[in-house]
C-alpha positions as CSV (number, residue, x, y, z in Angstrom):
1,M,67.0,68.5,75.8
2,T,68.9,69.8,78.7
3,R,71.2,73.1,79.0
4,I,74.5,73.1,80.8
5,E,75.7,76.1,82.7
6,R,79.1,76.2,84.3
7,I,80.9,79.2,86.0
8,T,84.3,79.2,84.1
9,E,86.0,82.2,86.1
10,W,85.2,83.6,89.6
11,T,87.5,86.8,90.9
12,V,88.2,87.7,94.3
13,L,89.5,91.4,95.2
14,P,91.3,91.9,98.3
15,T,89.8,93.4,101.5
16,G,88.7,96.9,100.8
17,M,89.3,96.9,96.9
18,E,86.1,98.4,95.1
19,D,85.0,96.7,92.1
20,G,86.1,98.4,89.2
21,D,89.2,99.5,91.0
22,V,92.1,100.0,88.4
23,N,94.5,97.9,90.5
24,S,92.6,94.9,90.4
25,L,94.5,93.5,87.5
26,S,97.4,93.5,89.9
27,F,96.0,92.4,93.1
28,A,92.9,90.3,92.2
29,V,92.8,86.6,92.2
30,S,90.9,84.5,89.7
31,V,90.0,80.8,89.9
32,R,89.6,79.1,86.3
33,W,87.9,76.0,85.0
34,R,90.5,74.1,83.2
35,G,88.4,70.9,82.3
36,T,87.3,67.7,84.0
37,Y,89.6,67.1,86.9
38,E,91.9,63.9,86.0
39,G,94.6,64.3,88.6
40,K,98.1,64.5,86.9
41,K,96.4,64.1,83.2
42,G,95.0,67.9,84.0
43,G,92.1,69.6,84.3
44,G,90.3,71.2,87.7
45,W,90.6,74.5,88.9
46,S,93.3,77.0,88.7
47,I,94.1,80.0,90.9
48,S,96.2,83.0,88.9
49,R,96.6,86.5,88.7
50,A,98.3,88.8,86.5
51,G,99.8,85.8,84.2
52,S,101.0,83.6,87.1
53,E,99.4,80.4,88.6
54,L,99.5,79.5,92.5
55,S,100.9,76.0,93.1
56,R,99.7,73.7,95.4
57,S,102.4,74.8,97.7
58,R,101.4,78.3,97.5
59,Q,104.2,79.6,95.1
60,W,103.3,81.8,92.1
61,S,104.9,80.6,88.9
62,H,104.6,82.8,85.8
63,Y,105.2,79.6,83.2
64,V,104.2,76.2,84.3
65,P,105.2,73.7,81.9
66,R,102.5,71.0,80.8
67,F,104.1,68.3,82.8
68,R,103.5,70.2,86.1
69,R,100.2,71.8,85.6
70,W,98.9,69.0,87.8
71,Q,100.6,70.8,90.7
72,H,99.0,74.2,89.9
73,R,94.9,72.6,89.9
74,W,92.4,71.6,92.6
75,A,89.5,69.3,92.1
76,T,86.7,71.1,93.2
77,F,85.6,74.9,92.8
78,E,85.1,75.2,96.5
79,E,88.8,74.0,97.4
80,A,89.9,76.4,95.0
81,Q,87.7,79.4,96.1
82,A,88.4,78.8,99.4
83,I,92.4,79.2,98.7
84,A,92.1,82.0,96.5
85,R,90.3,84.1,99.5
86,E,93.2,82.8,102.0
87,V,95.7,84.3,99.5
88,V,94.3,87.3,97.8
89,D,95.0,89.8,100.9
90,G,98.9,88.5,100.6
91,V,99.3,89.0,97.0
92,V,102.3,91.3,96.6
93,M,102.8,94.1,93.3
94,N,106.2,96.1,93.3
95,G,106.8,95.2,97.1
96,R,103.8,95.9,98.6
97,T,100.1,94.3,99.4
98,Y,96.9,95.8,98.2
99,A,96.8,97.5,101.9
100,E,100.0,98.5,102.3
101,W,99.8,100.2,98.8
102,E,96.4,102.2,100.2
103,A,98.2,103.0,103.5
104,F,101.0,104.4,101.6
105,H,98.8,106.6,99.3
106,A,96.8,107.8,102.2
107,A,100.2,108.7,104.2
108,R,101.3,110.5,100.9
109,K,97.8,112.5,101.0
110,E,98.4,113.5,104.4
111,G,101.6,114.7,104.2
112,S,100.6,116.9,101.2
113,A,97.7,118.3,102.9
């Protein structure tokens, strides 16, 4: 009998973020397996963060109706992984990227010293 093992979720953190950072829930991007890719019928790999999914046109959506899910899927893990790496440093939370938050907090520390 053969065993099948599959990666079903892969997470990428923004540049400079350490593993275990409490802000990873807001800024990290995950690539998730959604079943065998069947084009407009579903499946494939999705890219998500904080309850939103990335569309093929690079827009984040909080709710994706079933009939539009194919617009938020990629056929291969490698393709979805490359796009996740591409977009992670541009993820914005409360008006700032992770790098901007880090710079903001560093400036506040300098100002209070």
